[in-house]
mmCIF file of the C-alpha atoms, coordinates in Angstrom:
data_MODEL
# 
_entry.id   MODEL 
# 
loop_
_atom_site.group_PDB 
_atom_site.id 
_atom_site.type_symbol 
_atom_site.label_atom_id 
_atom_site.label_alt_id 
_atom_site.label_comp_id 
_atom_site.label_asym_id 
_atom_site.label_entity_id 
_atom_site.label_seq_id 
_atom_site.pdbx_PDB_ins_code 
_atom_site.Cartn_x 
_atom_site.Cartn_y 
_atom_site.Cartn_z 
_atom_site.occupancy 
_atom_site.B_iso_or_equiv 
_atom_site.pdbx_formal_charge 
_atom_site.auth_seq_id 
_atom_site.auth_comp_id 
_atom_site.auth_asym_id 
_atom_site.auth_atom_id 
_atom_site.pdbx_PDB_model_num 
ATOM 1  C CA . MET A 1 1  ? 0.036   0.596   10.281  1.00 0.00 ? 1  MET A CA 1 
ATOM 2  C CA . THR A 1 2  ? 1.433   -0.761  7.071   1.00 0.00 ? 2  THR A CA 1 
ATOM 3  C CA . THR A 1 3  ? 2.878   -4.107  6.147   1.00 0.00 ? 3  THR A CA 1 
ATOM 4  C CA . PRO A 1 4  ? 6.258   -4.270  4.434   1.00 0.00 ? 4  PRO A CA 1 
ATOM 5  C CA . THR A 1 5  ? 6.536   -4.520  0.686   1.00 0.00 ? 5  THR A CA 1 
ATOM 6  C CA . THR A 1 6  ? 9.619   -6.747  0.885   1.00 0.00 ? 6  THR A CA 1 
ATOM 7  C CA . GLY A 1 7  ? 10.502  -8.205  -2.483  1.00 0.00 ? 7  GLY A CA 1 
ATOM 8  C CA . TYR A 1 8  ? 8.796   -5.456  -4.442  1.00 0.00 ? 8  TYR A CA 1 
ATOM 9  C CA . GLU A 1 9  ? 10.677  -2.415  -5.675  1.00 0.00 ? 9  GLU A CA 1 
ATOM 10 C CA . ALA A 1 10 ? 9.522   0.455   -7.848  1.00 0.00 ? 10 ALA A CA 1 
ATOM 11 C CA . GLU A 1 11 ? 11.629  0.922   -10.962 1.00 0.00 ? 11 GLU A CA 1 
ATOM 12 C CA . PRO A 1 12 ? 13.464  4.259   -10.611 1.00 0.00 ? 12 PRO A CA 1 
ATOM 13 C CA . SER A 1 13 ? 12.823  5.066   -14.278 1.00 0.00 ? 13 SER A CA 1 
ATOM 14 C CA . ASP A 1 14 ? 9.079   4.446   -13.817 1.00 0.00 ? 14 ASP A CA 1 
ATOM 15 C CA . VAL A 1 15 ? 9.013   6.696   -10.754 1.00 0.00 ? 15 VAL A CA 1 
ATOM 16 C CA . ALA A 1 16 ? 10.908  9.436   -12.592 1.00 0.00 ? 16 ALA A CA 1 
ATOM 17 C CA . ALA A 1 17 ? 8.550   9.191   -15.574 1.00 0.00 ? 17 ALA A CA 1 
ATOM 18 C CA . GLU A 1 18 ? 5.477   9.479   -13.383 1.00 0.00 ? 18 GLU A CA 1 
ATOM 19 C CA . VAL A 1 19 ? 6.862   12.466  -11.482 1.00 0.00 ? 19 VAL A CA 1 
ATOM 20 C CA . ALA A 1 20 ? 7.724   14.082  -14.808 1.00 0.00 ? 20 ALA A CA 1 
ATOM 21 C CA . SER A 1 21 ? 4.176   13.507  -16.044 1.00 0.00 ? 21 SER A CA 1 
ATOM 22 C CA . HIS A 1 22 ? 2.926   15.642  -13.161 1.00 0.00 ? 22 HIS A CA 1 
ATOM 23 C CA . LEU A 1 23 ? 5.555   18.369  -13.204 1.00 0.00 ? 23 LEU A CA 1 
ATOM 24 C CA . ASP A 1 24 ? 7.497   18.662  -16.478 1.00 0.00 ? 24 ASP A CA 1 
ATOM 25 C CA . ASP A 1 25 ? 5.303   21.361  -18.001 1.00 0.00 ? 25 ASP A CA 1 
ATOM 26 C CA . ILE A 1 26 ? 5.356   23.553  -14.864 1.00 0.00 ? 26 ILE A CA 1 
ATOM 27 C CA . THR A 1 27 ? 7.950   26.329  -14.734 1.00 0.00 ? 27 THR A CA 1 
ATOM 28 C CA . ASP A 1 28 ? 6.539   28.434  -11.887 1.00 0.00 ? 28 ASP A CA 1 
ATOM 29 C CA . PRO A 1 29 ? 8.031   27.152  -8.590  1.00 0.00 ? 29 PRO A CA 1 
ATOM 30 C CA . LEU A 1 30 ? 4.882   27.838  -6.557  1.00 0.00 ? 30 LEU A CA 1 
ATOM 31 C CA . GLU A 1 31 ? 2.665   26.076  -9.075  1.00 0.00 ? 31 GLU A CA 1 
ATOM 32 C CA . ARG A 1 32 ? 5.175   23.198  -9.140  1.00 0.00 ? 32 ARG A CA 1 
ATOM 33 C CA . TYR A 1 33 ? 4.977   23.007  -5.343  1.00 0.00 ? 33 TYR A CA 1 
ATOM 34 C CA . HIS A 1 34 ? 1.169   22.898  -5.380  1.00 0.00 ? 34 HIS A CA 1 
ATOM 35 C CA . ARG A 1 35 ? 1.040   20.344  -8.192  1.00 0.00 ? 35 ARG A CA 1 
ATOM 36 C CA . ALA A 1 36 ? 3.614   18.139  -6.432  1.00 0.00 ? 36 ALA A CA 1 
ATOM 37 C CA . THR A 1 37 ? 1.681   18.404  -3.158  1.00 0.00 ? 37 THR A CA 1 
ATOM 38 C CA . ALA A 1 38 ? -1.595  17.451  -4.832  1.00 0.00 ? 38 ALA A CA 1 
ATOM 39 C CA . ALA A 1 39 ? 0.045   14.475  -6.550  1.00 0.00 ? 39 ALA A CA 1 
ATOM 40 C CA . GLN A 1 40 ? 1.654   13.378  -3.284  1.00 0.00 ? 40 GLN A CA 1 
ATOM 41 C CA . ALA A 1 41 ? -1.680  13.552  -1.420  1.00 0.00 ? 41 ALA A CA 1 
ATOM 42 C CA . HIS A 1 42 ? -3.320  11.517  -4.185  1.00 0.00 ? 42 HIS A CA 1 
ATOM 43 C CA . HIS A 1 43 ? -0.626  8.841   -4.186  1.00 0.00 ? 43 HIS A CA 1 
ATOM 44 C CA . GLN A 1 44 ? -0.638  8.602   -0.384  1.00 0.00 ? 44 GLN A CA 1 
ATOM 45 C CA . ALA A 1 45 ? -4.405  8.001   -0.477  1.00 0.00 ? 45 ALA A CA 1 
ATOM 46 C CA . VAL A 1 46 ? -3.928  5.341   -3.165  1.00 0.00 ? 46 VAL A CA 1 
ATOM 47 C CA . ALA A 1 47 ? -1.168  3.664   -1.111  1.00 0.00 ? 47 ALA A CA 1 
ATOM 48 C CA . SER A 1 48 ? -3.429  3.653   1.950   1.00 0.00 ? 48 SER A CA 1 
ATOM 49 C CA . LYS A 1 49 ? -6.271  2.043   0.002   1.00 0.00 ? 49 LYS A CA 1 
ATOM 50 C CA . LEU A 1 50 ? -3.907  -0.564  -1.463  1.00 0.00 ? 50 LEU A CA 1 
ATOM 51 C CA . GLN A 1 51 ? -2.708  -1.358  2.074   1.00 0.00 ? 51 GLN A CA 1 
ATOM 52 C CA . GLN A 1 52 ? -6.320  -1.931  3.120   1.00 0.00 ? 52 GLN A CA 1 
ATOM 53 C CA . GLU A 1 53 ? -6.819  -4.263  0.160   1.00 0.00 ? 53 GLU A CA 1 
ATOM 54 C CA . ARG A 1 54 ? -3.692  -6.209  1.114   1.00 0.00 ? 54 ARG A CA 1 
ATOM 55 C CA . ASP A 1 55 ? -4.999  -6.564  4.681   1.00 0.00 ? 55 ASP A CA 1 
ATOM 56 C CA . LYS A 1 56 ? -8.399  -7.736  3.412   1.00 0.00 ? 56 LYS A CA 1 
ATOM 57 C CA . ALA A 1 57 ? -6.699  -10.271 1.133   1.00 0.00 ? 57 ALA A CA 1 
ATOM 58 C CA . LEU A 1 58 ? -4.740  -11.704 4.072   1.00 0.00 ? 58 LEU A CA 1 
ATOM 59 C CA . ALA A 1 59 ? -7.944  -11.855 6.130   1.00 0.00 ? 59 ALA A CA 1 
ATOM 60 C CA . GLN A 1 60 ? -9.655  -13.750 3.310   1.00 0.00 ? 60 GLN A CA 1 
ATOM 61 C CA . LEU A 1 61 ? -6.761  -16.199 3.021   1.00 0.00 ? 61 LEU A CA 1 
ATOM 62 C CA . ASN A 1 62 ? -6.955  -16.767 6.776   1.00 0.00 ? 62 ASN A CA 1 
ATOM 63 C CA . ALA A 1 63 ? -10.739 -17.235 6.627   1.00 0.00 ? 63 ALA A CA 1 
ATOM 64 C CA . ASP A 1 64 ? -10.175 -19.747 3.820   1.00 0.00 ? 64 ASP A CA 1 
ATOM 65 C CA . GLY A 1 65 ? -7.989  -21.808 6.148   1.00 0.00 ? 65 GLY A CA 1 
ATOM 66 C CA . ALA A 1 66 ? -4.444  -20.453 5.889   1.00 0.00 ? 66 ALA A CA 1 
ATOM 67 C CA . SER A 1 67 ? -2.950  -20.220 9.378   1.00 0.00 ? 67 SER A CA 1 
ATOM 68 C CA . TYR A 1 68 ? -0.863  -17.253 10.501  1.00 0.00 ? 68 TYR A CA 1 
ATOM 69 C CA . GLU A 1 69 ? 2.192   -19.507 10.228  1.00 0.00 ? 69 GLU A CA 1 
ATOM 70 C CA . LYS A 1 70 ? 1.281   -20.497 6.662   1.00 0.00 ? 70 LYS A CA 1 
ATOM 71 C CA . LEU A 1 71 ? 0.719   -16.849 5.702   1.00 0.00 ? 71 LEU A CA 1 
ATOM 72 C CA . THR A 1 72 ? 4.103   -15.958 7.204   1.00 0.00 ? 72 THR A CA 1 
ATOM 73 C CA . SER A 1 73 ? 5.730   -18.444 4.839   1.00 0.00 ? 73 SER A CA 1 
ATOM 74 C CA . LEU A 1 74 ? 3.810   -17.026 1.864   1.00 0.00 ? 74 LEU A CA 1 
ATOM 75 C CA . VAL A 1 75 ? 4.369   -13.313 2.507   1.00 0.00 ? 75 VAL A CA 1 
ATOM 76 C CA . PRO A 1 76 ? 8.011   -12.161 2.499   1.00 0.00 ? 76 PRO A CA 1 
ATOM 77 C CA . GLY A 1 77 ? 9.214   -9.836  5.221   1.00 0.00 ? 77 GLY A CA 1 
ATOM 78 C CA . MET A 1 78 ? 6.351   -10.315 7.669   1.00 0.00 ? 78 MET A CA 1 
ATOM 79 C CA . THR A 1 79 ? 6.415   -11.890 11.095  1.00 0.00 ? 79 THR A CA 1 
ATOM 80 C CA . ARG A 1 80 ? 3.602   -14.003 12.508  1.00 0.00 ? 80 ARG A CA 1 
ATOM 81 C CA . SER A 1 81 ? 2.644   -11.064 14.721  1.00 0.00 ? 81 SER A CA 1 
ATOM 82 C CA . GLY A 1 82 ? 2.578   -8.712  11.728  1.00 0.00 ? 82 GLY A CA 1 
ATOM 83 C CA . ILE A 1 83 ? 0.425   -11.168 9.789   1.00 0.00 ? 83 ILE A CA 1 
ATOM 84 C CA . GLN A 1 84 ? -1.996  -11.463 12.703  1.00 0.00 ? 84 GLN A CA 1 
ATOM 85 C CA . LYS A 1 85 ? -2.327  -7.682  12.995  1.00 0.00 ? 85 LYS A CA 1 
ATOM 86 C CA . ALA A 1 86 ? -2.887  -7.340  9.240   1.00 0.00 ? 86 ALA A CA 1 
ATOM 87 C CA . VAL A 1 87 ? -5.516  -10.111 9.283   1.00 0.00 ? 87 VAL A CA 1 
ATOM 88 C CA . GLU A 1 88 ? -7.338  -8.429  12.173  1.00 0.00 ? 88 GLU A CA 1 
ATOM 89 C CA . ARG A 1 89 ? -7.302  -5.084  10.336  1.00 0.00 ? 89 ARG A CA 1 
ATOM 90 C CA . GLY A 1 90 ? -8.547  -6.838  7.207   1.00 0.00 ? 90 GLY A CA 1 
ATOM 91 C CA . ARG A 1 91 ? -11.400 -8.480  9.106   1.00 0.00 ? 91 ARG A CA 1 
ATOM 92 C CA . ARG A 1 92 ? -12.509 -5.126  10.494  1.00 0.00 ? 92 ARG A CA 1 
ATOM 93 C CA . LEU A 1 93 ? -12.337 -3.559  7.037   1.00 0.00 ? 93 LEU A CA 1 
ATOM 94 C CA . SER A 1 94 ? -14.314 -6.419  5.497   1.00 0.00 ? 94 SER A CA 1 
ATOM 95 C CA . HIS A 1 95 ? -17.096 -5.981  8.041   1.00 0.00 ? 95 HIS A CA 1 
ATOM 96 C CA . ASP A 1 96 ? -17.172 -2.174  7.926   1.00 0.00 ? 96 ASP A CA 1 
ATOM 97 C CA . PRO A 1 97 ? -20.223 -1.059  5.908   1.00 0.00 ? 97 PRO A CA 1 
ATOM 98 C CA . SER A 1 98 ? -18.682 2.334   5.002   1.00 0.00 ? 98 SER A CA 1 
# 
């Protein structure tokens, strides 16, 4: 499960530049496919880890006294239910020794 990134948009020119940095020097279509797949897998893993960090941050804010309602007002695009689920995931992640 992921929380929305409402209010945050990637700059199209930044995205294009990063894709180009992975693929511009590749002319062979099969090599381009493999390089693009490897980059996609890497970025998906990074996005997953960032999501976990966001959940842990919300859990910490809640532990520090911010109610679900307060967090809902601070985090755009999330419902109280979504905040609660993210906080619970963050708590589990914070207590997981792995």
